[in-house]
N, C-alpha and C positions, 0 to 999 in steps of 0.2 A: 724332185720331191721324193724323199725316202720314207719307207714305212718303218716307224720306230716303235718297238714294244718296250714298255717300262714296267718293271716289276716293283710293285708297292706304291702307295700313295702318301709316303712320308714327305717331309718338307723339302729335303734335298731332291727327291725324285720329282716332286711337283715343280720345283724351281727349274730343273732341267727341262721338264715337259713344256712348260710355258715358253721358255726361250726357244726351244726347238720348233714348236708350233708357230711362233712368231717369225721364225726364219723360213717358214714355208713347208715344213715337214708334216707328214700325217702321223700323229702320235696317239697311241692307245695305252692307257694305264690299266694294269691288272692288279687288283687289291683283294687279298684273301678275306679281309674284314668287311663290315658293312658301311664303313665310313672312311674318310680321308684324314690326314694329319699325322699318322704314326704316333710318336710319343707325345705330340702336342694335342692332348685329348681333354675331355671335360667329363666331370661326374656331377650329376644333378639329382636332387632329392628334396621334396617338400618345399620347393621354392628357393632352396640353396643351390649354388653352383660353384664348382671348384675347378681350377686347372689341374689336370692330372699329370702334367709334365712341367716344363719350365714356367716360372711365374713372372720373370722380368726379361726384357729384351736388351741386349748389348749390341753395339755396332749396328744401329738401325739403317745405316747407309747401305748395307748389303741388300736389304729388302727394298729400300728406295730405288736402288739401281735396277732391281728386277722389274719393278712397276714402270719405271721410265722406259726400259728396253722392250716392254711387252704390251704397251697400250697407252692411251691418252690420259687416263686418270692416275695421278700420282698416289703414292702410298697413303699420305695424309687425307686424301679424299675418300679412301676406302676404309681406313681405321682411324680411330682417335688416339694419338700418342701423347703422353705426358711424361715429363721428367720426374723421377722420384727424388724428393728432397725432404729430409736427409736421405742419402742413398742407403745408409744402413746404420743400425745400432749394434754395438758389440758389448756383450756382458761377459766379463772374464771370470775365471774360477775364483779369484780373490775378491770378487764383488765390484771391481772397477767397471765403470760404465762409460762409453764414449759414443757420441753421435758423429758420423762422418758425412760431410756435405757431398752433394752430387757434382762430379766433374770439376772439382776445385782443389788443386794441389796445395795451394796456400792455405785454404780453409781446413784441409785435412791435417796439414802439419800443425796448424794452430790448435785444432781440436785435440790432437794427440798430446801436444805439449801441455795443454791445460789439464787433461785427464790423467795422463800417465807420468807426468813429472818432467822437469827440465832435461833437455837433450833428446827425449824420445821422439818428438816431432822432427827435430833436425836430422836424426839418424834415419827416420822413415823418408824424409825428403831426399836425402842423399842416395838412399836405396832406389827411390823412384827414378832418379837421374841415371843410375846404372841400368835399371830396367828399361828405360827409354832407349839407351844404346843397344840393348839386346833386341828390342822391338824394331828399331830402324835397320839393324843388320839382317833380321830374319823375316820381316813382314812381307816384302815382295817375293822372295824365292819360296817361302814356306806357306804363304796363304794365297797368293794371287797368280802363281804359276803352277803348271802341272809338275809332278815329281819327275826329275830327270832319271834316266836309266842308271846313272851313277849317283847314288845318294850319299856317298862317303863324305862330301863336304858338310852334310847335316850332322855327322857324328861329332863334330866339334861344337862346343857350347859357345854361343855368342855373348853370354853374360860376362862383362869385363872383370878382370882380376882386380882385387882391392890392394892398394899399396900398404904394406906393413913394414915399416922401417925402410931398408934399402931394397927390399924385394916386393914382388907382387905375388899374392897367393890367390889362386882360383878356388872359388867355392864350387864343389862338384854337384851339390844337391841344394834344393830349396831349404832343407833343414839346416845345412851348414851356413847359409845366409843368415838365418834366424839366430844361430848361435854366435857366429863370428862378427857379423856386421850390425845386427839390430840389438843384440845383447840385452834383451828383455823378454822374458817368457810370454808376456802379453803381446808384444809386437810379433814374436815368432808365431804365436797362435793366430794372430790376424793374418799374417802371411800364409800360414798353412791352410787357413779356411778357404782361400781361393783355389788351392790345389784340391782340397777335399771336395769342393763343389763339383769337380769333374772326376771324382773317384780316385784321385792320385794321393799317394802317401808322400808327405813332404820329406821324409827320410830317404826316399829313393827317387823322387821326381828330380829331373835335372835342374840346375840353377836357371836355365832358360825359362822355366815355368814362372819366373818373375814377370814375364810379359802379361800374365793373367791379371794380377792386381793392377798393373799399369794400364791395360786396356780399359778396365772398368772405371778406374779413377780418372782417366783422361777423357774417355768418350762418353761416360755417364751410363746410368741405368734408366730404362724407360718402361712404362707400363702401357699396355694396350687396353682401352676401355672395353669391358666385357670379358677380359682375360685374354691370355695368349691364344686361346682357341679362336678368337676373332681374327687373328692374323692368319691362322691356318684356313679359316673359311674364306678370307679375302684372296689368298693364293689359289685356292680351289676355284673360286669364281673367276679369277683371271685366266686360269687354264680353260675353263668352259668357254669364256669369251674368245679365246684363241682357237676354239674348236678341238680341244683335246677331248678324247673320248675316255670315259671311265667305265670299267667293267668291275663292279664290286662283287664281293662274296665269291671270288674266283681265285683259287689258289694255284700258283705256278709250281709245278713239280720238276721241271727240267728245262734246260736250255738246249735247243736243237743245234747240232754242230755238223758242219760239212767242210772237209778239207781245212780244218783248223780255224774255221770262221763260224760265228754265231749267226744262225739263219732263222731263228724263231723260238717259240716256247712250247713246252708241253704243259697242258693244264690238267688239273685234277679231274675236271669234268668239262667236256666239250671238244676234246681232241686237240691236235696241234694247231699252232698259229704261226704262219710265215711272217718273217720280218727281215728287213735289210740290215737293221741294227737293233741291239738290245741294250737297254740301260737298266741296271739293277739298283734299286733303292733299298733292297732288303739288306739286313746286316751281313757284312761279308763273311764272318765266321759261320753263320747259319747257312749261307749260300753253299759253302763248300761241305759243311757237315751233312747237309741233305742231298749232296751229290748232284746239285743243279748244274755244277760244272764237273766234268769228268775227273775221276781221281788222278789221272796222270797229269792234270793241270793244277793239282792241288797247291794252294799257297798257304804255307804254315804260319807265316808271320802274324796274321791277325789273331790267332789263337793265343799267342804268347804276349800280346801287347800289354804293357803295364796299364792297370786300370780295368782290364777286362774281367777281373775277379770281383769287382765291387758293383753293387747295385744301390737302390734306394728304397727305404720305407717312407711312405707318406701317410700322414694321419689327417684326414679332413674332419674338421670340427664344426658342427652347427651349434652356435652359442645363443643363449637368451641374453638379452641386454644389448644396447647399442654400442657402437664403436666410439670411444672417446675421441674428441677432436685432435688431441695431441698424440694419438697413437702413431707409431712408426710403422711404415709399410713392411720393412724387413729387419728382423733382429736375429743376430747370430749369438746363441747362448753356448759358450765354449765349454768343452768337456774339462773336468778337473784334472785329468791325466791323459793328454793326447797320445803319449806313447803306448799306454795300456789300451787305449781305444783301437789303435792300429794293430797292436799285437793280437787283439781279439779278432779283428777282421782277417788278419793273415791266417789265424787258426780256424777260420770258418765258424766263429761263435758270435752271438749277439753282444756279449761282453758287458762292460760297465756302462755308466751313463754316458751317452754319446754327445757329440756336438750337434745341436739342433738348430735348424733355420726356421724361424717363425715368420710366416707371411700373413699380413693383415691388410688386404687390398683397400678396404673402405669403398668398394665399388657398389653403388646401389643396384646394379644389374646382377649382382651375385647373391643377393639376400632377399628374403620375402618382404621385409619392411625395415624401417629404421630402428626397430626395437630388437633386432637380431644382428648377428655378425657371423661372417665366415672367416675361419682361420685354418691355415694348412701348416703342418709341421713336417719337416723332412730331415732325414739322417742318412748318412752313408753307411752301408752295411755290407756283409759278404753277399755276393750274388747267389751263392749256394752254401748251405750250412753243412758242417762237418758230419760225417756219418750218415748222410742221406736224410737228415731230419727235414721234414716239410716246413716251409715258411709259415704255413697256416697254423702249425702248432706253436710257433714262437712269436707270432705277430702280436698277440694280445699283451704279453709281457714287455715286448719291445715298445709298443705304443704307450704302455703305462709309464715307462721310464722317460719317454719323450715328453709326455704331458707334464710329468713332474718337473723336468728341466725347464719347460716352457713357462712355468709359473714365474720365472725370473723376468720374463718379458710381458706376460699377461697376468698380473696378480689376480688371485681368485679364479683362475681358469677352470679348475675342476668343478667348482660349484655351478658354473655357467653352462656346462655341456648338456645339450639336449640329446645328441647322438653323435657317434663318430663312425667314420668309414676308414678302414686301414687297407692300404695297398702295399704289396710287397714285391720283391723281384719276380716272384711267380706271376704276378699280374702284368708286370712289364714284359715278361716272356710271352704271355698270352697275346698281348697287344702288338708287340714288335718282333716276335720270334727270337728274342735274345734277352736274357735277364740282366745283363750288365749294362752300364751306362758308358758310352764311348768317350774317351778323352780327346782333347784337341791335339793336333800335330805339334810336336816340340822338337827343337834341335837339341843336340847333346845326347848324353846317355848312350853313346856308341851307336846311335841310330835306332835304338829300341823303341822310341816314342813316335815313330812314323807310321801312319796307317797305310792301308793298301792303296796303290796308285789308282787313278781314275780310269786308265786304260787297262782292261782285264787281260787275262792270260790267253784268251781267244781274240782273234781279229774281230772287230765290230761288236765287242762286248765292253761295256763301260760301267763303272761303279760311281754312284752318288750317295750322299747321306753321311751320317756320323761315323760309320766304320770305314769310309773311304777318305782319301785326301780332300781337305785338310783336317779331317777329324771331327770330334764331337762338339756340340754346342749349336744353338740355333743359327748364329751368324755363320759358323763354319759350314753348316748344312747348305745355307744359301750360296756360299762360295763354291761348294762342290758342284752344285747345279750349274753355276756359271762356267766352271772349268770343263765339265762334261759337254755342255753345249758348244763351247769354244772348240774343243777337240773334234767334235763331229762336224761343225759348220766350216771351220777353217782347216781342219786336218793337221798334217805334220807341221804346217807353218805357224800354228797357234803358239803364241809365246806368253799367254796369260791375260788375265782380265785387265782392263784399263779403266 
């Protein structure tokens, strides 16, 4: 039985902690905040409650596996999961509107054909077929196995080349897929919105990012009753059931090192803590920037990861008036000029009217009564503004533009607002130590879209969570926890999750 110290109580870290405790190790989690969950938080006021992180769950099988491997009660006995149908509504700049069903390729193709015109659904269906090829080529090595020492095979993009005449031409980016293969700005915007959800610019994201819409449209979107925070609570309770100890309001300031091996933690208060192994669920860039790992072991790649420059603004709206029965859970209101939107992000500006995701859960647990409604708006923005401008000074104007855009999804929205709470990348930094939102691991792009490996630069140091392999997203965080636990329990013989 090893003594394992875990830095942070985020979802990836807790997933690793629960698995390691179930394997018989003595696990202690040190969290600088007063609660667990990391980016999967909750904001509450006046009987209204909002998820302050992700609002929907994809690939719930990852979390089902955690609960199967760590106890008798399955996931569905701990939280109530429902499929969201329709999965999403998309309102495009020209006013076109389409409802996409949950986990139905045929239904999606039919809906696009009817809303966008003949041939559009067929082109999207053919694209999903190529995205499936990329998924099947990359799923196992990129999501279910530790990163190998030689990552050069991931530099090649698994998205198949499209035959054009006698030749095959490879799309190098997601944007090129939209232009060459989908040939409709609305389909291109639909495709790009899946990359934008992870802070990725379709113009530079590799073609392999096609797996993102494929995953969602194949495996579906799920809602957790009470909000995604209920899942974080369930994972925390599972950790406690496995005798994981949590030490909250305790910041870690350093990793103790001896002869190239991690041997414990330095705490801000309370002195050193000895450990046989250390698992860091803190964002990898923050870990190195704060010198928790010695400078001579510094890993530069996480600082340069594409997507690391983008964050999110969320606007939580408490509304008077009940939610209509035909309201859609998630609506994406697309920006009128996606290129200008990304140019502004690249320049560190809030820019023109953004693409806005409107979440209307319709969950009675999130509102004071049926005469009120909770709505959350989110937009991808620069993690830091140009010239050192504080997000607090720009938040109000950015929120105004988001509310204006969201009127396309919720008519009369502004007149219904009782109050609003705006959260910016500065709030994300306060809660998770890093303002940016991590992107998932992707093949292609010359290997630039790979996160830090789970095995750290010191022996007995491991990384879990969104900034570690296999990258950002709630499902990926759960996968990282499984990979770290496998590396510790099985050692060098570990070949990946089964």
